[in-house]
PDB file of N, CA, C, O and CB in Angstrom:
ATOM      1  N   MET A   1      33.568  33.743  33.091  1.00  0.00           N
ATOM      2  CA  MET A   1      33.473  32.547  32.296  1.00  0.00           C
ATOM      3  C   MET A   1      32.991  31.972  31.591  1.00  0.00           C
ATOM      4  O   MET A   1      32.100  31.540  32.322  1.00  0.00           O
ATOM      5  CB  MET A   1      33.456  31.994  32.529  1.00  0.00           C
ATOM      6  N   SER A   2      32.811  31.561  30.699  1.00  0.00           N
ATOM      7  CA  SER A   2      31.078  31.130  30.425  1.00  0.00           C
ATOM      8  C   SER A   2      32.031  29.489  29.548  1.00  0.00           C
ATOM      9  O   SER A   2      33.020  29.322  28.835  1.00  0.00           O
ATOM     10  CB  SER A   2      29.621  32.811  28.847  1.00  0.00           C
ATOM     11  N   THR A   3      30.794  28.487  30.286  1.00  0.00           N
ATOM     12  CA  THR A   3      31.541  27.103  29.365  1.00  0.00           C
ATOM     13  C   THR A   3      30.559  26.566  28.662  1.00  0.00           C
ATOM     14  O   THR A   3      29.389  26.561  29.045  1.00  0.00           O
ATOM     15  CB  THR A   3      32.219  25.774  30.249  1.00  0.00           C
ATOM     16  N   LYS A   4      31.056  25.961  27.335  1.00  0.00           N
ATOM     17  CA  LYS A   4      30.051  26.087  26.272  1.00  0.00           C
ATOM     18  C   LYS A   4      30.087  23.762  26.896  1.00  0.00           C
ATOM     19  O   LYS A   4      30.936  23.043  27.423  1.00  0.00           O
ATOM     20  CB  LYS A   4      30.854  27.073  23.972  1.00  0.00           C
ATOM     21  N   ALA A   5      28.908  23.586  26.472  1.00  0.00           N
ATOM     22  CA  ALA A   5      28.378  21.759  26.867  1.00  0.00           C
ATOM     23  C   ALA A   5      28.999  21.614  25.161  1.00  0.00           C
ATOM     24  O   ALA A   5      28.694  22.192  24.118  1.00  0.00           O
ATOM     25  CB  ALA A   5      25.891  21.184  27.309  1.00  0.00           C
ATOM     26  N   ALA A   6      29.761  20.800  25.422  1.00  0.00           N
ATOM     27  CA  ALA A   6      29.795  19.354  23.771  1.00  0.00           C
ATOM     28  C   ALA A   6      27.896  19.248  23.619  1.00  0.00           C
ATOM     29  O   ALA A   6      26.994  18.806  24.330  1.00  0.00           O
ATOM     30  CB  ALA A   6      30.816  16.759  24.516  1.00  0.00           C
ATOM     31  N   GLN A   7      28.005  20.054  22.032  1.00  0.00           N
ATOM     32  CA  GLN A   7      27.165  19.787  21.316  1.00  0.00           C
ATOM     33  C   GLN A   7      26.795  17.926  20.873  1.00  0.00           C
ATOM     34  O   GLN A   7      27.567  17.227  20.218  1.00  0.00           O
ATOM     35  CB  GLN A   7      27.596  20.705  20.296  1.00  0.00           C
ATOM     36  N   PRO A   8      25.609  17.518  21.368  1.00  0.00           N
ATOM     37  CA  PRO A   8      25.301  16.081  21.209  1.00  0.00           C
ATOM     38  C   PRO A   8      25.470  15.488  19.529  1.00  0.00           C
ATOM     39  O   PRO A   8      24.793  16.091  18.696  1.00  0.00           O
ATOM     40  CB  PRO A   8      23.684  15.901  21.780  1.00  0.00           C
ATOM     41  N   ALA A   9      26.178  14.561  19.133  1.00  0.00           N
ATOM     42  CA  ALA A   9      25.324  14.229  18.000  1.00  0.00           C
ATOM     43  C   ALA A   9      24.422  14.176  16.974  1.00  0.00           C
ATOM     44  O   ALA A   9      24.001  13.074  16.621  1.00  0.00           O
ATOM     45  CB  ALA A   9      25.162  13.985  18.060  1.00  0.00           C
ATOM     46  N   THR A  10      24.107  15.031  16.511  1.00  0.00           N
ATOM     47  CA  THR A  10      23.276  14.390  15.933  1.00  0.00           C
ATOM     48  C   THR A  10      22.877  13.236  14.977  1.00  0.00           C
ATOM     49  O   THR A  10      21.749  12.893  14.623  1.00  0.00           O
ATOM     50  CB  THR A  10      23.052  14.978  15.712  1.00  0.00           C
ATOM     51  N   VAL A  11      24.485  12.557  14.542  1.00  0.00           N
ATOM     52  CA  VAL A  11      23.354  11.147  13.639  1.00  0.00           C
ATOM     53  C   VAL A  11      24.073  10.792  14.481  1.00  0.00           C
ATOM     54  O   VAL A  11      25.036  11.508  14.757  1.00  0.00           O
ATOM     55  CB  VAL A  11      23.202  10.360  11.847  1.00  0.00           C
ATOM     56  N   PRO A  12      23.807   9.291  15.340  1.00  0.00           N
ATOM     57  CA  PRO A  12      23.854   8.420  16.123  1.00  0.00           C
ATOM     58  C   PRO A  12      25.351   7.605  14.919  1.00  0.00           C
ATOM     59  O   PRO A  12      25.339   7.605  13.688  1.00  0.00           O
ATOM     60  CB  PRO A  12      22.088   7.650  16.481  1.00  0.00           C
ATOM     61  N   SER A  13      26.305   7.094  15.714  1.00  0.00           N
ATOM     62  CA  SER A  13      27.449   6.192  14.826  1.00  0.00           C
ATOM     63  C   SER A  13      26.445   4.456  15.067  1.00  0.00           C
ATOM     64  O   SER A  13      25.624   4.004  15.865  1.00  0.00           O
ATOM     65  CB  SER A  13      29.665   6.259  15.877  1.00  0.00           C
ATOM     66  N   PRO A  14      26.914   4.156  14.262  1.00  0.00           N
ATOM     67  CA  PRO A  14      26.033   2.639  14.290  1.00  0.00           C
ATOM     68  C   PRO A  14      27.080   1.828  14.640  1.00  0.00           C
ATOM     69  O   PRO A  14      27.144   0.685  14.186  1.00  0.00           O
ATOM     70  CB  PRO A  14      25.262   2.020  12.773  1.00  0.00           C
ATOM     71  N   CYS A  15      27.874   2.246  15.354  1.00  0.00           N
ATOM     72  CA  CYS A  15      28.566   1.549  16.231  1.00  0.00           C
ATOM     73  C   CYS A  15      27.800   0.647  17.658  1.00  0.00           C
ATOM     74  O   CYS A  15      26.797   1.016  18.268  1.00  0.00           O
ATOM     75  CB  CYS A  15      29.492   2.608  16.632  1.00  0.00           C
ATOM     76  N   ILE A  16      28.844  -0.932  17.994  1.00  0.00           N
ATOM     77  CA  ILE A  16      28.257  -1.648  18.392  1.00  0.00           C
ATOM     78  C   ILE A  16      29.241  -2.801  18.857  1.00  0.00           C
ATOM     79  O   ILE A  16      29.369  -4.009  18.663  1.00  0.00           O
ATOM     80  CB  ILE A  16      27.319  -1.819  17.562  1.00  0.00           C
ATOM     81  N   ASN A  17      29.793  -1.915  19.485  1.00  0.00           N
ATOM     82  CA  ASN A  17      31.126  -2.453  20.095  1.00  0.00           C
ATOM     83  C   ASN A  17      31.225  -3.396  19.554  1.00  0.00           C
ATOM     84  O   ASN A  17      31.164  -4.273  20.415  1.00  0.00           O
ATOM     85  CB  ASN A  17      31.324  -2.704  21.437  1.00  0.00           C
ATOM     86  N   VAL A  18      31.380  -3.938  18.381  1.00  0.00           N
ATOM     87  CA  VAL A  18      31.798  -5.954  17.943  1.00  0.00           C
ATOM     88  C   VAL A  18      32.544  -5.510  16.968  1.00  0.00           C
ATOM     89  O   VAL A  18      31.965  -5.475  15.882  1.00  0.00           O
ATOM     90  CB  VAL A  18      30.373  -7.386  17.237  1.00  0.00           C
ATOM     91  N   CYS A  19      33.740  -5.123  16.982  1.00  0.00           N
ATOM     92  CA  CYS A  19      34.372  -4.568  15.721  1.00  0.00           C
ATOM     93  C   CYS A  19      35.679  -5.418  15.720  1.00  0.00           C
ATOM     94  O   CYS A  19      36.705  -5.302  16.390  1.00  0.00           O
ATOM     95  CB  CYS A  19      34.650  -2.834  15.742  1.00  0.00           C
ATOM     96  N   ARG A  20      35.253  -6.464  14.586  1.00  0.00           N
ATOM     97  CA  ARG A  20      35.637  -7.526  13.687  1.00  0.00           C
ATOM     98  C   ARG A  20      36.454  -7.008  12.645  1.00  0.00           C
ATOM     99  O   ARG A  20      37.165  -6.257  13.312  1.00  0.00           O
ATOM    100  CB  ARG A  20      34.496  -8.215  13.119  1.00  0.00           C
ATOM    101  N   MET A  21      36.678  -6.938  11.976  1.00  0.00           N
ATOM    102  CA  MET A  21      36.919  -6.627  10.286  1.00  0.00           C
ATOM    103  C   MET A  21      36.532  -8.442   9.386  1.00  0.00           C
ATOM    104  O   MET A  21      37.065  -9.464   9.819  1.00  0.00           O
ATOM    105  CB  MET A  21      39.217  -5.977   9.997  1.00  0.00           C
ATOM    106  N   ASP A  22      35.609  -8.465   8.226  1.00  0.00           N
ATOM    107  CA  ASP A  22      35.881  -9.193   7.691  1.00  0.00           C
ATOM    108  C   ASP A  22      36.658  -9.103   6.022  1.00  0.00           C
ATOM    109  O   ASP A  22      36.765  -8.395   5.021  1.00  0.00           O
ATOM    110  CB  ASP A  22      34.880  -9.677   7.945  1.00  0.00           C
ATOM    111  N   ALA A  23      37.073 -10.426   6.650  1.00  0.00           N
ATOM    112  CA  ALA A  23      38.514  -9.947   5.174  1.00  0.00           C
ATOM    113  C   ALA A  23      37.601  -9.858   3.650  1.00  0.00           C
ATOM    114  O   ALA A  23      37.986  -9.149   2.720  1.00  0.00           O
ATOM    115  CB  ALA A  23      40.174 -11.787   4.829  1.00  0.00           C
ATOM    116  N   ALA A  24      36.129 -10.848   3.580  1.00  0.00           N
ATOM    117  CA  ALA A  24      35.904 -11.169   2.117  1.00  0.00           C
ATOM    118  C   ALA A  24      34.983  -9.415   2.181  1.00  0.00           C
ATOM    119  O   ALA A  24      35.241  -8.858   1.114  1.00  0.00           O
ATOM    120  CB  ALA A  24      34.790 -13.094   1.653  1.00  0.00           C
ATOM    121  N   THR A  25      34.369  -8.799   2.777  1.00  0.00           N
ATOM    122  CA  THR A  25      33.740  -7.736   2.278  1.00  0.00           C
ATOM    123  C   THR A  25      34.551  -6.895   2.823  1.00  0.00           C
ATOM    124  O   THR A  25      34.346  -5.777   2.351  1.00  0.00           O
ATOM    125  CB  THR A  25      32.362  -7.549   2.510  1.00  0.00           C
ATOM    126  N   GLY A  26      35.544  -6.901   3.751  1.00  0.00           N
ATOM    127  CA  GLY A  26      36.601  -5.010   4.579  1.00  0.00           C
ATOM    128  C   GLY A  26      35.291  -4.441   5.124  1.00  0.00           C
ATOM    129  O   GLY A  26      35.462  -3.251   5.390  1.00  0.00           O
ATOM    130  N   TRP A  27      33.917  -4.889   5.418  1.00  0.00           N
ATOM    131  CA  TRP A  27      32.795  -4.469   7.011  1.00  0.00           C
ATOM    132  C   TRP A  27      33.562  -4.928   8.509  1.00  0.00           C
ATOM    133  O   TRP A  27      34.214  -5.846   9.007  1.00  0.00           O
ATOM    134  CB  TRP A  27      30.949  -5.673   6.993  1.00  0.00           C
ATOM    135  N   CYS A  28      33.241  -4.194   8.683  1.00  0.00           N
ATOM    136  CA  CYS A  28      33.054  -4.685  10.364  1.00  0.00           C
ATOM    137  C   CYS A  28      32.034  -5.692  10.634  1.00  0.00           C
ATOM    138  O   CYS A  28      30.811  -5.604  10.519  1.00  0.00           O
ATOM    139  CB  CYS A  28      32.589  -3.449  11.355  1.00  0.00           C
ATOM    140  N   GLU A  29      32.552  -6.384  10.905  1.00  0.00           N
ATOM    141  CA  GLU A  29      31.486  -7.716  11.428  1.00  0.00           C
ATOM    142  C   GLU A  29      30.034  -6.764  12.300  1.00  0.00           C
ATOM    143  O   GLU A  29      28.933  -6.792  11.749  1.00  0.00           O
ATOM    144  CB  GLU A  29      32.633  -9.086  12.972  1.00  0.00           C
ATOM    145  N   GLY A  30      30.190  -6.069  13.493  1.00  0.00           N
ATOM    146  CA  GLY A  30      29.468  -5.338  14.060  1.00  0.00           C
ATOM    147  C   GLY A  30      28.612  -4.367  13.275  1.00  0.00           C
ATOM    148  O   GLY A  30      27.444  -4.648  13.005  1.00  0.00           O
ATOM    149  N   CYS A  31      29.257  -3.062  12.851  1.00  0.00           N
ATOM    150  CA  CYS A  31      28.335  -1.948  12.612  1.00  0.00           C
ATOM    151  C   CYS A  31      27.976  -2.683  10.487  1.00  0.00           C
ATOM    152  O   CYS A  31      26.841  -2.978  10.111  1.00  0.00           O
ATOM    153  CB  CYS A  31      29.487   0.175  12.995  1.00  0.00           C
ATOM    154  N   LEU A  32      28.952  -2.765   9.767  1.00  0.00           N
ATOM    155  CA  LEU A  32      29.293  -3.465   8.280  1.00  0.00           C
ATOM    156  C   LEU A  32      29.576  -1.695   8.271  1.00  0.00           C
ATOM    157  O   LEU A  32      28.607  -0.953   8.102  1.00  0.00           O
ATOM    158  CB  LEU A  32      27.795  -4.577   6.974  1.00  0.00           C
ATOM    159  N   ARG A  33      30.737  -1.215   8.433  1.00  0.00           N
ATOM    160  CA  ARG A  33      31.317  -0.150   8.688  1.00  0.00           C
ATOM    161  C   ARG A  33      32.717  -0.079   6.910  1.00  0.00           C
ATOM    162  O   ARG A  33      31.918  -0.848   6.376  1.00  0.00           O
ATOM    163  CB  ARG A  33      32.005  -0.393  10.640  1.00  0.00           C
ATOM    164  N   THR A  34      33.213   0.012   6.419  1.00  0.00           N
ATOM    165  CA  THR A  34      34.384  -0.061   5.859  1.00  0.00           C
ATOM    166  C   THR A  34      34.937   0.586   7.010  1.00  0.00           C
ATOM    167  O   THR A  34      34.334   0.911   8.033  1.00  0.00           O
ATOM    168  CB  THR A  34      34.588   0.514   4.455  1.00  0.00           C
ATOM    169  N   LEU A  35      37.083   0.856   6.521  1.00  0.00           N
ATOM    170  CA  LEU A  35      38.147   1.050   7.883  1.00  0.00           C
ATOM    171  C   LEU A  35      37.410   2.441   7.743  1.00  0.00           C
ATOM    172  O   LEU A  35      36.780   2.914   8.689  1.00  0.00           O
ATOM    173  CB  LEU A  35      40.269   0.906   7.787  1.00  0.00           C
ATOM    174  N   ASP A  36      37.545   3.244   6.191  1.00  0.00           N
ATOM    175  CA  ASP A  36      37.536   4.700   5.886  1.00  0.00           C
ATOM    176  C   ASP A  36      36.683   4.704   6.452  1.00  0.00           C
ATOM    177  O   ASP A  36      36.962   5.214   7.537  1.00  0.00           O
ATOM    178  CB  ASP A  36      37.510   5.370   4.683  1.00  0.00           C
ATOM    179  N   GLU A  37      35.072   4.251   6.381  1.00  0.00           N
ATOM    180  CA  GLU A  37      34.126   4.872   7.373  1.00  0.00           C
ATOM    181  C   GLU A  37      33.785   5.213   8.423  1.00  0.00           C
ATOM    182  O   GLU A  37      32.875   5.968   8.766  1.00  0.00           O
ATOM    183  CB  GLU A  37      33.590   4.659   7.432  1.00  0.00           C
ATOM    184  N   ILE A  38      34.598   4.597   9.049  1.00  0.00           N
ATOM    185  CA  ILE A  38      35.123   4.414  10.986  1.00  0.00           C
ATOM    186  C   ILE A  38      35.954   5.617  11.056  1.00  0.00           C
ATOM    187  O   ILE A  38      35.754   6.721  11.561  1.00  0.00           O
ATOM    188  CB  ILE A  38      36.337   2.744  11.593  1.00  0.00           C
ATOM    189  N   ALA A  39      36.877   5.144  10.457  1.00  0.00           N
ATOM    190  CA  ALA A  39      38.124   6.823  11.024  1.00  0.00           C
ATOM    191  C   ALA A  39      38.047   7.803  10.471  1.00  0.00           C
ATOM    192  O   ALA A  39      38.656   8.827  10.779  1.00  0.00           O
ATOM    193  CB  ALA A  39      39.741   6.870  10.857  1.00  0.00           C
ATOM    194  N   THR A  40      37.253   7.670   9.515  1.00  0.00           N
ATOM    195  CA  THR A  40      35.896   8.697   9.231  1.00  0.00           C
ATOM    196  C   THR A  40      34.754   9.757   9.865  1.00  0.00           C
ATOM    197  O   THR A  40      34.239  10.873   9.938  1.00  0.00           O
ATOM    198  CB  THR A  40      35.187   8.017   8.880  1.00  0.00           C
ATOM    199  N   TRP A  41      34.821   8.785  10.133  1.00  0.00           N
ATOM    200  CA  TRP A  41      33.381   8.908  11.200  1.00  0.00           C
ATOM    201  C   TRP A  41      32.876  10.569  11.576  1.00  0.00           C
ATOM    202  O   TRP A  41      31.903  11.298  11.386  1.00  0.00           O
ATOM    203  CB  TRP A  41      33.842   8.078  12.961  1.00  0.00           C
ATOM    204  N   SER A  42      34.255  10.616  12.244  1.00  0.00           N
ATOM    205  CA  SER A  42      33.818  12.193  13.423  1.00  0.00           C
ATOM    206  C   SER A  42      33.759  13.036  12.615  1.00  0.00           C
ATOM    207  O   SER A  42      32.876  13.890  12.702  1.00  0.00           O
ATOM    208  CB  SER A  42      34.924  12.879  14.691  1.00  0.00           C
ATOM    209  N   GLY A  43      34.706  13.051  11.557  1.00  0.00           N
ATOM    210  CA  GLY A  43      34.665  14.234  10.796  1.00  0.00           C
ATOM    211  C   GLY A  43      33.781  14.394   9.652  1.00  0.00           C
ATOM    212  O   GLY A  43      33.859  15.348   8.878  1.00  0.00           O
ATOM    213  N   LEU A  44      33.290  13.842   9.597  1.00  0.00           N
ATOM    214  CA  LEU A  44      31.889  13.856   8.508  1.00  0.00           C
ATOM    215  C   LEU A  44      30.506  14.550   8.991  1.00  0.00           C
ATOM    216  O   LEU A  44      29.973  14.744  10.084  1.00  0.00           O
ATOM    217  CB  LEU A  44      31.397  12.216   8.184  1.00  0.00           C
ATOM    218  N   SER A  45      30.228  14.791   7.812  1.00  0.00           N
ATOM    219  CA  SER A  45      29.264  15.618   8.149  1.00  0.00           C
ATOM    220  C   SER A  45      27.892  15.244   8.320  1.00  0.00           C
ATOM    221  O   SER A  45      27.796  14.025   8.177  1.00  0.00           O
ATOM    222  CB  SER A  45      29.303  16.463   7.376  1.00  0.00           C
ATOM    223  N   ASP A  46      26.285  16.035   8.681  1.00  0.00           N
ATOM    224  CA  ASP A  46      25.588  14.651   8.847  1.00  0.00           C
ATOM    225  C   ASP A  46      25.070  13.945   7.910  1.00  0.00           C
ATOM    226  O   ASP A  46      24.813  12.743   7.968  1.00  0.00           O
ATOM    227  CB  ASP A  46      24.647  14.678   9.579  1.00  0.00           C
ATOM    228  N   ALA A  47      24.822  15.003   6.610  1.00  0.00           N
ATOM    229  CA  ALA A  47      24.366  14.623   5.096  1.00  0.00           C
ATOM    230  C   ALA A  47      25.369  13.147   5.214  1.00  0.00           C
ATOM    231  O   ALA A  47      24.889  12.026   5.381  1.00  0.00           O
ATOM    232  CB  ALA A  47      24.891  16.059   3.558  1.00  0.00           C
ATOM    233  N   GLN A  48      26.839  13.444   5.085  1.00  0.00           N
ATOM    234  CA  GLN A  48      27.658  12.469   5.053  1.00  0.00           C
ATOM    235  C   GLN A  48      27.424  10.854   5.655  1.00  0.00           C
ATOM    236  O   GLN A  48      27.488   9.743   5.128  1.00  0.00           O
ATOM    237  CB  GLN A  48      28.624  13.071   5.613  1.00  0.00           C
ATOM    238  N   LYS A  49      27.180  11.247   6.763  1.00  0.00           N
ATOM    239  CA  LYS A  49      26.583  10.345   7.918  1.00  0.00           C
ATOM    240  C   LYS A  49      25.583   9.644   7.483  1.00  0.00           C
ATOM    241  O   LYS A  49      25.769   8.437   7.637  1.00  0.00           O
ATOM    242  CB  LYS A  49      26.085  11.036   9.092  1.00  0.00           C
ATOM    243  N   LEU A  50      24.252  10.018   6.833  1.00  0.00           N
ATOM    244  CA  LEU A  50      23.207   9.718   6.811  1.00  0.00           C
ATOM    245  C   LEU A  50      23.493   9.206   5.176  1.00  0.00           C
ATOM    246  O   LEU A  50      22.614   8.569   4.594  1.00  0.00           O
ATOM    247  CB  LEU A  50      22.180  10.825   7.321  1.00  0.00           C
ATOM    248  N   ALA A  51      24.639   9.500   4.575  1.00  0.00           N
ATOM    249  CA  ALA A  51      24.577   8.164   3.013  1.00  0.00           C
ATOM    250  C   ALA A  51      24.881   6.659   3.951  1.00  0.00           C
ATOM    251  O   ALA A  51      24.321   5.562   3.952  1.00  0.00           O
ATOM    252  CB  ALA A  51      26.477   8.462   1.328  1.00  0.00           C
ATOM    253  N   VAL A  52      26.097   7.252   4.747  1.00  0.00           N
ATOM    254  CA  VAL A  52      26.472   5.643   5.482  1.00  0.00           C
ATOM    255  C   VAL A  52      26.027   5.313   5.325  1.00  0.00           C
ATOM    256  O   VAL A  52      25.875   4.639   4.307  1.00  0.00           O
ATOM    257  CB  VAL A  52      26.638   5.063   6.473  1.00  0.00           C
ATOM    258  N   TRP A  53      24.785   5.610   6.972  1.00  0.00           N
ATOM    259  CA  TRP A  53      23.620   4.730   7.348  1.00  0.00           C
ATOM    260  C   TRP A  53      23.118   3.845   6.554  1.00  0.00           C
ATOM    261  O   TRP A  53      22.950   2.693   6.955  1.00  0.00           O
ATOM    262  CB  TRP A  53      22.629   5.357   7.647  1.00  0.00           C
ATOM    263  N   GLN A  54      22.706   4.323   4.965  1.00  0.00           N
ATOM    264  CA  GLN A  54      21.653   4.244   3.744  1.00  0.00           C
ATOM    265  C   GLN A  54      22.429   3.142   3.584  1.00  0.00           C
ATOM    266  O   GLN A  54      21.888   2.051   3.766  1.00  0.00           O
ATOM    267  CB  GLN A  54      21.413   5.444   2.425  1.00  0.00           C
ATOM    268  N   ALA A  55      24.220   3.206   3.117  1.00  0.00           N
ATOM    269  CA  ALA A  55      25.010   2.284   2.438  1.00  0.00           C
ATOM    270  C   ALA A  55      24.850   0.848   3.456  1.00  0.00           C
ATOM    271  O   ALA A  55      24.774  -0.305   3.033  1.00  0.00           O
ATOM    272  CB  ALA A  55      26.661   2.943   2.251  1.00  0.00           C
ATOM    273  N   LEU A  56      24.820   1.316   5.020  1.00  0.00           N
ATOM    274  CA  LEU A  56      24.018   0.326   6.061  1.00  0.00           C
ATOM    275  C   LEU A  56      23.376  -0.681   5.829  1.00  0.00           C
ATOM    276  O   LEU A  56      23.766  -1.846   5.753  1.00  0.00           O
ATOM    277  CB  LEU A  56      23.165   0.807   6.679  1.00  0.00           C
ATOM    278  N   ALA A  57      22.126  -0.151   5.682  1.00  0.00           N
ATOM    279  CA  ALA A  57      21.177  -0.818   5.628  1.00  0.00           C
ATOM    280  C   ALA A  57      21.205  -1.675   4.318  1.00  0.00           C
ATOM    281  O   ALA A  57      21.020  -2.878   4.498  1.00  0.00           O
ATOM    282  CB  ALA A  57      20.140  -0.008   5.822  1.00  0.00           C
ATOM    283  N   GLN A  58      21.459  -1.150   2.691  1.00  0.00           N
ATOM    284  CA  GLN A  58      22.154  -1.946   2.247  1.00  0.00           C
ATOM    285  C   GLN A  58      22.613  -3.399   1.781  1.00  0.00           C
ATOM    286  O   GLN A  58      22.431  -4.291   0.952  1.00  0.00           O
ATOM    287  CB  GLN A  58      22.461  -1.682   2.623  1.00  0.00           C
ATOM    288  N   ARG A  59      23.564  -2.878   3.257  1.00  0.00           N
ATOM    289  CA  ARG A  59      24.824  -4.115   2.842  1.00  0.00           C
ATOM    290  C   ARG A  59      24.161  -5.099   4.133  1.00  0.00           C
ATOM    291  O   ARG A  59      24.560  -6.259   4.241  1.00  0.00           O
ATOM    292  CB  ARG A  59      27.066  -3.497   3.109  1.00  0.00           C
ATOM    293  N   ARG A  60      23.221  -4.595   5.007  1.00  0.00           N
ATOM    294  CA  ARG A  60      22.508  -5.375   6.557  1.00  0.00           C
ATOM    295  C   ARG A  60      21.416  -6.800   5.584  1.00  0.00           C
ATOM    296  O   ARG A  60      21.365  -8.024   5.698  1.00  0.00           O
ATOM    297  CB  ARG A  60      20.963  -3.657   7.868  1.00  0.00           C
ATOM    298  N   ALA A  61      20.569  -5.596   4.509  1.00  0.00           N
ATOM    299  CA  ALA A  61      20.016  -6.354   3.427  1.00  0.00           C
ATOM    300  C   ALA A  61      20.779  -8.094   2.506  1.00  0.00           C
ATOM    301  O   ALA A  61      20.438  -9.277   2.483  1.00  0.00           O
ATOM    302  CB  ALA A  61      19.981  -5.066   2.413  1.00  0.00           C
ATOM    303  N   GLU A  62      22.112  -7.120   1.790  1.00  0.00           N
ATOM    304  CA  GLU A  62      23.327  -8.196   1.262  1.00  0.00           C
ATOM    305  C   GLU A  62      23.671  -9.072   2.249  1.00  0.00           C
ATOM    306  O   GLU A  62      24.015 -10.158   1.783  1.00  0.00           O
ATOM    307  CB  GLU A  62      24.719  -7.529   0.833  1.00  0.00           C
ATOM    308  N   VAL A  63      23.714  -8.996   3.627  1.00  0.00           N
ATOM    309  CA  VAL A  63      24.466  -9.761   4.669  1.00  0.00           C
ATOM    310  C   VAL A  63      23.077 -10.737   4.670  1.00  0.00           C
ATOM    311  O   VAL A  63      23.218 -11.834   4.128  1.00  0.00           O
ATOM    312  CB  VAL A  63      25.052  -8.824   6.308  1.00  0.00           C
ATOM    313  N   ALA A  64      21.605 -10.382   5.300  1.00  0.00           N
ATOM    314  CA  ALA A  64      21.001 -11.153   5.137  1.00  0.00           C
ATOM    315  C   ALA A  64      20.562 -12.154   3.536  1.00  0.00           C
ATOM    316  O   ALA A  64      20.290 -13.323   3.809  1.00  0.00           O
ATOM    317  CB  ALA A  64      20.272 -10.528   5.755  1.00  0.00           C
ATOM    318  N   ALA A  65      20.502 -11.905   2.439  1.00  0.00           N
ATOM    319  CA  ALA A  65      20.379 -12.478   1.207  1.00  0.00           C
ATOM    320  C   ALA A  65      20.946 -12.952   1.843  1.00  0.00           C
ATOM    321  O   ALA A  65      20.197 -13.443   2.687  1.00  0.00           O
ATOM    322  CB  ALA A  65      20.555 -12.185  -0.059  1.00  0.00           C
ATOM    323  N   ARG A  66      22.484 -13.305   2.163  1.00  0.00           N
ATOM    324  CA  ARG A  66      23.427 -14.185   1.572  1.00  0.00           C
ATOM    325  C   ARG A  66      23.560 -15.341   3.132  1.00  0.00           C
ATOM    326  O   ARG A  66      24.355 -16.265   3.306  1.00  0.00           O
ATOM    327  CB  ARG A  66      25.088 -13.157   0.958  1.00  0.00           C
ATOM    328  N   ALA A  67      22.618 -14.901   3.932  1.00  0.00           N
ATOM    329  CA  ALA A  67      22.610 -15.912   5.122  1.00  0.00           C
ATOM    330  C   ALA A  67      21.590 -16.650   4.681  1.00  0.00           C
ATOM    331  O   ALA A  67      21.627 -17.792   5.140  1.00  0.00           O
ATOM    332  CB  ALA A  67      22.385 -15.377   6.633  1.00  0.00           C
ATOM    333  N   ALA A  68      20.695 -16.436   3.968  1.00  0.00           N
ATOM    334  CA  ALA A  68      19.376 -16.957   3.705  1.00  0.00           C
ATOM    335  C   ALA A  68      19.608 -18.073   2.347  1.00  0.00           C
ATOM    336  O   ALA A  68      18.937 -19.059   2.044  1.00  0.00           O
ATOM    337  CB  ALA A  68      18.261 -15.570   3.362  1.00  0.00           C
ATOM    338  N   HIS A  69      20.421 -17.683   1.908  1.00  0.00           N
ATOM    339  CA  HIS A  69      20.780 -18.743   0.576  1.00  0.00           C
ATOM    340  C   HIS A  69      21.696 -19.635   1.455  1.00  0.00           C
ATOM    341  O   HIS A  69      21.973 -20.678   0.863  1.00  0.00           O
ATOM    342  CB  HIS A  69      21.724 -17.969  -1.034  1.00  0.00           C
ATOM    343  N   ARG A  70      22.129 -19.560   2.420  1.00  0.00           N
ATOM    344  CA  ARG A  70      23.001 -20.511   2.995  1.00  0.00           C
ATOM    345  C   ARG A  70      21.595 -21.270   4.321  1.00  0.00           C
ATOM    346  O   ARG A  70      21.561 -22.270   5.039  1.00  0.00           O
ATOM    347  CB  ARG A  70      24.737 -19.496   3.771  1.00  0.00           C
ATOM    348  N   GLY A  71      20.907 -20.429   4.121  1.00  0.00           N
ATOM    349  CA  GLY A  71      20.077 -21.372   5.138  1.00  0.00           C
ATOM    350  C   GLY A  71      20.129 -21.213   6.881  1.00  0.00           C
ATOM    351  O   GLY A  71      19.665 -21.762   7.880  1.00  0.00           O
ATOM    352  N   GLU A  72      21.498 -19.469   6.304  1.00  0.00           N
ATOM    353  CA  GLU A  72      21.449 -19.308   8.095  1.00  0.00           C
ATOM    354  C   GLU A  72      21.013 -18.125   8.531  1.00  0.00           C
ATOM    355  O   GLU A  72      20.830 -17.092   7.886  1.00  0.00           O
ATOM    356  CB  GLU A  72      22.851 -19.414   8.868  1.00  0.00           C
ATOM    357  N   ALA A  73      20.812 -18.402  10.001  1.00  0.00           N
ATOM    358  CA  ALA A  73      20.050 -17.051  10.499  1.00  0.00           C
ATOM    359  C   ALA A  73      21.266 -15.451  10.390  1.00  0.00           C
ATOM    360  O   ALA A  73      22.427 -15.208  10.716  1.00  0.00           O
ATOM    361  CB  ALA A  73      19.510 -17.451  12.508  1.00  0.00           C
ATOM    362  N   ALA A  74      20.500 -14.951   9.953  1.00  0.00           N
ATOM    363  CA  ALA A  74      21.334 -13.236   9.732  1.00  0.00           C
ATOM    364  C   ALA A  74      22.540 -12.206  10.919  1.00  0.00           C
ATOM    365  O   ALA A  74      22.962 -11.105  10.564  1.00  0.00           O
ATOM    366  CB  ALA A  74      19.839 -12.088   9.670  1.00  0.00           C
TER     367      ALA A  74
END
């Protein structure tokens, strides 16, 4: 009998266990993903996951710019 070990995810989840949705942006306050991105994450291809990571980088920059505009730390 052969047992296969589960393959590790090649693209890690951005989840940091701070799971609160921001009503204004529709993004999780912890990882900045949308509900759709969170719900479909495990079924996404590596290329799709990398595209989400790219979107998250843009969102982080947007959040930082908003905070700077308000004189807050991001």
